[in-house]
C-alpha positions as CSV (number, residue, x, y, z in Angstrom):
1,M,2.2,44.8,49.4
2,A,-0.4,42.5,49.3
3,I,-1.2,40.7,46.0
4,D,-5.0,41.4,44.8
5,V,-5.9,38.2,42.9
6,S,-9.0,37.0,42.0
7,M,-10.6,34.5,39.5
8,D,-14.4,32.6,38.8
9,Y,-13.7,29.4,39.8
10,A,-16.4,28.3,37.6
11,V,-15.8,29.7,34.5
12,V,-11.7,28.6,34.5
13,Q,-13.4,24.9,35.5
14,R,-15.8,25.0,32.6
15,L,-13.0,26.1,29.5
16,A,-11.1,23.4,31.7
17,D,-13.3,20.9,30.8
18,D,-13.7,22.5,27.3
19,F,-10.3,21.7,26.6
20,R,-10.4,18.1,27.9
21,A,-13.2,17.6,25.5
22,S,-11.3,18.9,22.6
23,A,-8.5,16.8,23.4
24,G,-10.6,13.8,23.2
25,T,-11.8,14.6,20.1
26,L,-8.9,15.1,18.7
27,R,-7.4,12.3,19.4
28,A,-10.4,10.2,18.4
29,V,-9.7,12.3,15.0
30,G,-6.3,10.7,14.8
31,Q,-7.2,7.3,15.9
32,A,-10.1,7.0,12.7
33,L,-7.3,8.7,10.3
34,E,-4.8,5.9,11.5
35,V,-7.4,3.4,10.7
36,A,-8.2,4.9,7.4
37,S,-5.0,5.4,6.5
38,A,-4.1,1.8,7.1
39,L,-6.9,0.4,5.3
40,L,-6.2,2.6,2.2
41,K,-2.1,1.1,2.6
42,T,-3.8,-2.5,2.4
43,S,-6.0,-1.7,-0.4
44,A,-3.0,-0.2,-2.5
45,F,-1.2,-4.1,-2.2
46,V,-4.0,-5.3,-3.6
47,G,-4.2,-3.3,-6.6
48,M,-5.9,-0.1,-5.6
49,V,-2.5,1.9,-6.0
50,G,-4.0,5.1,-6.4
51,N,-5.1,4.7,-2.5
52,L,-1.4,4.5,-1.1
53,G,-1.7,8.8,-2.2
54,L,-5.0,9.0,-0.1
55,A,-3.0,7.6,2.8
56,M,-0.4,9.5,2.6
57,Y,-2.2,12.6,2.4
58,L,-3.7,11.4,6.0
59,D,-0.5,10.8,7.4
60,N,0.4,14.3,6.9
61,I,-2.8,15.8,8.7
62,R,-2.0,13.2,11.7
63,P,0.8,14.5,13.3
64,H,-1.3,18.1,13.3
65,V,-4.0,17.1,15.4
66,E,-2.3,14.7,17.5
67,R,-0.3,17.4,18.7
68,L,-3.1,19.7,18.9
69,A,-4.7,17.1,20.8
70,A,-2.1,17.2,23.6
71,T,-1.8,20.8,23.6
72,C,-5.6,21.0,24.8
73,D,-4.5,18.3,27.2
74,E,-2.1,20.3,29.1
75,L,-4.0,23.3,28.8
76,H,-6.4,21.7,30.3
77,G,-4.1,19.9,33.1
78,D,-2.8,23.8,33.5
79,L,-6.3,25.0,34.3
80,L,-6.9,23.1,37.0
81,G,-3.3,23.8,38.4
82,A,-4.2,27.5,38.4
83,I,-7.4,26.8,40.3
84,A,-5.7,24.7,43.3
85,S,-2.6,27.3,43.4
86,L,-4.6,30.1,43.7
87,R,-7.0,28.7,46.5
88,D,-4.0,27.4,48.4
89,G,-2.6,31.0,48.2
90,D,0.3,30.7,46.1
91,Y,0.6,33.4,43.8
92,S,4.5,32.9,42.5
93,G,4.3,31.9,38.9
94,S,4.1,28.2,39.7
95,Q,1.3,27.4,37.3
96,R,1.2,28.9,33.5
97,F,-2.2,31.1,34.7
98,T,-1.1,32.4,37.8
99,G,1.4,35.0,37.2
100,G,4.4,35.2,35.4
101,A,6.1,32.5,33.4
102,G,5.2,29.0,33.8
103,P,7.6,25.9,34.3
104,R,6.2,24.3,30.8
105,P,7.6,27.4,28.3
106,A,7.6,24.6,25.1
107,A,4.4,23.8,25.6
108,G,2.8,27.5,25.5
109,A,4.8,27.3,22.0
110,A,3.3,24.4,21.0
111,F,0.1,26.3,22.1
112,A,0.8,29.5,19.8
113,G,2.0,27.1,16.8
114,H,-1.9,25.9,16.4
115,A,-3.7,29.2,17.8
116,R,-4.3,31.4,14.9
117,S,-3.1,34.7,14.9
118,V,-5.6,37.4,13.2
119,T,-4.4,39.3,10.4
120,P,-6.6,42.5,9.3
121,E,-7.5,40.7,5.7
122,D,-8.9,37.4,7.4
123,G,-12.5,37.5,7.6
124,R,-12.3,40.7,5.4
125,L,-14.9,41.2,1.7
126,Y,-13.3,41.9,-1.1
127,S,-14.6,42.7,-4.8
128,S,-14.5,40.5,-7.3
129,D,-11.4,42.3,-8.5
130,G,-9.6,41.8,-5.4
131,T,-9.6,45.3,-4.3
132,P,-11.0,45.7,-0.9
133,Y,-14.9,45.6,-0.6
134,A,-16.4,49.2,-0.3
135,G,-20.4,48.6,-1.2
136,S,-22.8,47.8,1.1
137,G,-23.1,44.5,3.0
138,S,-27.0,44.2,1.7
139,S,-26.1,44.0,-1.7
140,V,-23.9,41.1,-1.9
141,N,-25.8,38.5,-4.1
142,T,-23.1,36.2,-4.3
143,V,-20.0,35.2,-2.2
144,F,-17.0,32.8,-2.1
145,V,-15.4,31.5,0.8
146,N,-11.6,29.8,0.4
147,G,-10.4,27.0,2.0
148,I,-6.5,26.7,3.6
149,L,-3.4,26.9,2.8
150,T,-4.7,30.4,0.6
151,S,-2.5,33.1,-0.2
152,P,-3.9,36.4,-0.8
153,E,-2.4,36.8,-4.3
154,S,-4.3,32.8,-4.6
155,F,-7.6,34.2,-3.3
156,R,-7.6,37.0,-5.9
157,G,-7.0,34.5,-8.5
158,N,-9.7,32.0,-7.2
159,L,-12.5,34.7,-6.9
160,G,-11.9,36.3,-10.7
161,Q,-12.2,32.1,-11.9
162,M,-14.9,31.9,-9.6
163,N,-16.5,35.4,-10.7
164,A,-16.0,34.0,-14.5
165,A,-17.8,30.3,-13.1
166,W,-20.9,32.3,-12.0
167,G,-21.4,34.6,-15.4
168,G,-19.6,37.8,-14.5
169,A,-22.1,37.8,-11.7
170,N,-19.3,40.1,-9.6
171,V,-19.0,37.8,-6.8
172,V,-17.7,39.0,-3.4
173,G,-14.7,37.0,-2.2
174,L,-14.8,36.6,1.9
175,Y,-11.1,36.6,2.6
176,N,-10.1,33.0,4.7
177,A,-6.6,34.0,5.8
178,S,-4.4,31.0,6.2
179,E,-1.0,31.0,8.0
180,N,0.3,27.6,8.2
181,A,-0.8,24.0,7.8
182,G,-0.8,22.8,11.8
183,A,-2.7,25.9,12.3
184,D,-5.1,26.1,9.6
185,I,-6.0,22.6,10.2
186,A,-6.7,23.2,13.9
187,Q,-8.7,26.2,12.5
188,A,-11.0,23.8,10.4
189,I,-11.2,21.2,12.7
190,G,-13.0,24.4,15.2
191,D,-15.4,25.0,12.9
192,K,-16.7,21.6,12.4
193,L,-16.9,21.7,16.2
194,Q,-18.5,25.1,15.6
195,A,-21.2,23.8,13.8
196,F,-22.2,20.8,15.4
197,G,-22.4,23.1,18.4
198,F,-19.4,22.9,20.6
199,R,-16.8,25.2,21.8
200,R,-14.5,26.0,19.6
201,P,-10.9,24.3,21.3
202,L,-9.0,27.7,20.0
203,N,-10.0,30.9,18.9
204,Q,-12.9,32.0,16.9
205,N,-12.5,32.3,13.2
206,P,-13.2,36.2,11.8
207,A,-14.5,34.7,8.9
208,V,-17.3,32.6,10.6
209,E,-18.7,35.9,12.6
210,S,-17.7,37.8,8.9
211,L,-20.4,35.9,7.3
212,K,-22.4,35.6,10.6
213,A,-23.0,39.4,10.3
214,L,-22.8,39.5,6.6
215,I,-25.8,37.3,6.4
216,R,-27.7,38.9,8.5
217,Q,-27.5,42.5,7.0
218,N,-29.3,40.5,4.0
219,A,-31.9,38.7,6.0
220,A,-33.9,41.5,5.6
221,G,-34.2,41.7,2.1
222,D,-36.5,39.5,-0.5
223,R,-33.7,38.3,-2.8
224,T,-31.2,35.2,-1.8
225,L,-27.8,35.3,-0.9
226,E,-25.5,32.6,-2.5
227,L,-22.5,31.3,-0.6
228,V,-19.5,29.5,-2.8
229,A,-17.3,27.8,-0.3
230,H,-13.8,24.8,-0.9
231,S,-12.9,23.2,1.4
232,Q,-13.0,24.4,5.0
233,G,-14.8,27.7,3.3
234,G,-17.8,24.7,3.3
235,A,-17.1,24.1,7.1
236,I,-16.9,28.1,8.1
237,V,-20.2,28.2,5.9
238,S,-21.8,25.2,7.8
239,A,-20.4,26.8,11.4
240,A,-22.2,30.2,10.4
241,L,-25.3,28.5,9.0
242,N,-26.1,26.4,12.1
243,D,-25.1,29.6,14.6
244,L,-27.8,31.7,13.3
245,Y,-30.2,28.9,12.3
246,R,-29.6,28.1,16.3
247,E,-30.6,31.9,17.2
248,D,-33.7,31.8,14.4
249,P,-34.4,29.8,11.7
250,S,-35.8,32.5,9.0
251,L,-32.6,34.1,9.5
252,V,-31.0,31.5,7.0
253,S,-33.9,30.5,4.6
254,F,-33.7,32.5,2.0
255,V,-30.1,31.8,1.0
256,K,-28.6,29.2,-1.4
257,V,-24.9,27.0,-0.8
258,T,-22.7,25.4,-3.4
259,T,-19.6,24.0,-2.2
260,F,-16.6,22.4,-3.8
261,G,-14.8,19.2,-1.7
262,T,-16.3,20.7,1.9
263,F,-15.2,19.5,4.7
264,G,-18.1,20.4,6.3
265,T,-20.9,17.8,6.5
266,D,-23.6,19.6,9.0
267,Y,-25.9,22.0,7.4
268,P,-29.4,23.0,9.0
269,P,-32.6,23.3,7.3
270,G,-33.8,26.2,5.2
271,P,-30.8,27.2,2.5
272,T,-30.6,24.9,-1.0
273,Y,-27.8,22.9,-1.3
274,H,-25.4,22.2,-3.6
275,H,-22.8,19.8,-2.4
276,Y,-20.2,19.3,-5.7
277,I,-17.1,16.7,-4.9
278,H,-15.1,14.6,-7.4
279,S,-14.2,11.4,-6.0
280,M,-10.8,11.0,-6.3
281,D,-11.3,13.9,-3.3
282,P,-9.4,12.9,-0.3
283,V,-10.6,15.7,1.7
284,S,-14.0,14.5,1.3
285,L,-13.5,10.7,2.1
286,V,-11.9,12.4,5.5
287,T,-14.6,14.3,6.2
288,Q,-17.2,11.3,5.7
289,F,-15.6,8.9,7.8
290,V,-14.1,10.7,10.7
291,T,-16.1,14.3,11.1
292,P,-19.7,13.1,9.7
293,A,-22.9,15.3,10.4
294,S,-23.8,15.4,13.8
295,S,-27.0,13.2,13.2
296,P,-28.5,10.9,11.2
297,G,-30.6,14.1,9.7
298,N,-28.1,16.3,9.0
299,M,-26.3,13.4,7.3
300,M,-29.4,12.6,5.3
301,R,-29.7,16.5,4.2
302,F,-26.1,16.3,3.2
303,F,-25.9,13.3,1.2
304,A,-29.3,14.0,-0.4
305,N,-27.8,17.2,-1.8
306,V,-24.2,15.3,-3.1
307,T,-23.2,15.5,-6.8
308,V,-20.1,13.3,-7.6
309,L,-17.5,12.7,-10.4
310,P,-15.1,11.1,-11.3
311,H,-11.4,12.3,-11.9
312,D,-11.8,13.9,-15.2
313,G,-7.4,14.7,-15.4
314,A,-4.8,12.6,-17.0
315,N,-4.0,9.2,-15.8
316,P,-1.6,9.9,-13.1
317,F,0.3,7.1,-13.7
318,T,1.4,7.3,-17.8
319,S,1.6,11.2,-17.1
320,G,3.9,10.8,-14.1
321,D,1.7,13.8,-12.7
322,L,0.9,11.8,-9.3
323,S,-1.2,15.2,-7.9
324,A,-3.7,13.8,-9.6
325,L,-4.4,11.4,-7.1
326,I,-5.8,14.1,-4.6
327,D,-7.9,16.0,-7.1
328,H,-9.2,18.5,-3.9
329,D,-7.7,21.6,-6.1
330,L,-9.9,24.6,-7.0
331,N,-9.2,25.1,-10.2
332,S,-10.0,21.3,-10.9
333,Y,-13.4,21.9,-9.4
334,I,-14.2,25.1,-11.2
335,K,-13.6,23.4,-14.9
336,N,-15.8,20.6,-13.9
337,V,-18.7,23.0,-12.7
338,D,-20.7,22.8,-16.0
339,G,-20.3,19.1,-15.9
340,F,-21.6,18.9,-11.9
341,R,-24.8,20.8,-12.8
342,Q,-25.4,18.8,-15.7
343,A,-24.9,15.6,-13.4
344,E,-27.2,17.3,-10.7
345,N,-30.1,17.9,-12.7
346,V,-29.8,14.6,-14.6
347,V,-30.9,13.0,-11.1
348,A,-33.2,16.0,-9.9
349,A,-35.3,15.4,-13.3
350,A,-35.5,11.6,-12.7
351,P,-38.8,10.3,-11.3
352,A,-38.7,8.4,-8.3
353,P,-37.8,5.4,-7.6
354,L,-34.7,6.1,-11.0
355,G,-34.2,9.4,-8.3
356,W,-33.4,7.4,-5.5
357,F,-31.4,5.1,-7.2
358,A,-29.6,7.8,-9.4
359,Q,-28.4,10.0,-6.3
360,A,-27.6,6.2,-4.9
361,A,-24.8,5.6,-7.2
362,Q,-23.8,9.2,-7.1
363,I,-23.3,8.5,-3.3
364,A,-21.4,5.4,-4.2
365,E,-19.2,7.3,-6.8
366,L,-18.0,8.8,-3.7
367,F,-16.0,5.9,-2.0
368,R,-15.5,4.3,-5.3
369,P,-11.6,4.6,-4.6
370,L,-11.5,3.0,-1.4
């Protein structure tokens, strides 16, 4: 029986090009992480010992980014090989995408290790008590989106803390499910690329799509929808808002955003922003140096709404608690939320040009650990 095999060559070629571009972006990220780590280690030798902890954090991230770049390179080559094989009439399965098991299963396994598997909880709404949200999306007032490596149990605890910090405002949680460090980091980078307007190197993030649907449900109302996000959650909010803004700017004009240690920097005009960052937060440092905003306008909008406070915990070298070197923990942010609000109000109340100098001092505080 004749084999009936067809392919839309233009679509597959574009997919191959997307993987090649993603590989280049990821290699640049890996190189930037290596440079940043070297600078931090050098500064540690001249007395800024805390930077050694930040360097170790970057060193742990870099191998995952490099493996993902290599996987994207291999998929680019495999897709080109599939096109060539099909044009030559080779249906034997000698290429990964032209029928059957290809000759390089190890590369396929590496790709599966970074592509997040979707679970029923991923992108689902939960009430402040941790149970699935049963109300209408159009009646939601405040939504919390979590960061990477957050288990369902931790998410429920965080949701209760956020509800208390927001004065019992019945915060609804949008769960960004976690799988492992490599897959979560790859997904967060995909969120960044989506915010910039690029195609994602891997599968869509259900949390981004759920958030877009929720914002659309509320766009017809006359009230404010508040989004509160931590870490990768900030990149998820950024991706959702940018997609909707490109579709119709009025879809995001009623949104208020508060982020803690966000991994996102590309936020469209329209919403009201409050970006809270600890000066000892390495995730935000990586965000600024490695994946900055896609345009000067977006960068100015981001920094104009940044409030930075120094680490307020015990001295890690006298207490023995070295985890204080990495002040990215959501619990730490929640404890400091009143301080952020007060500092933000002081800057906002200052007359120009004093307010400009105060804001510049806030931004300089972010880079003080370096």
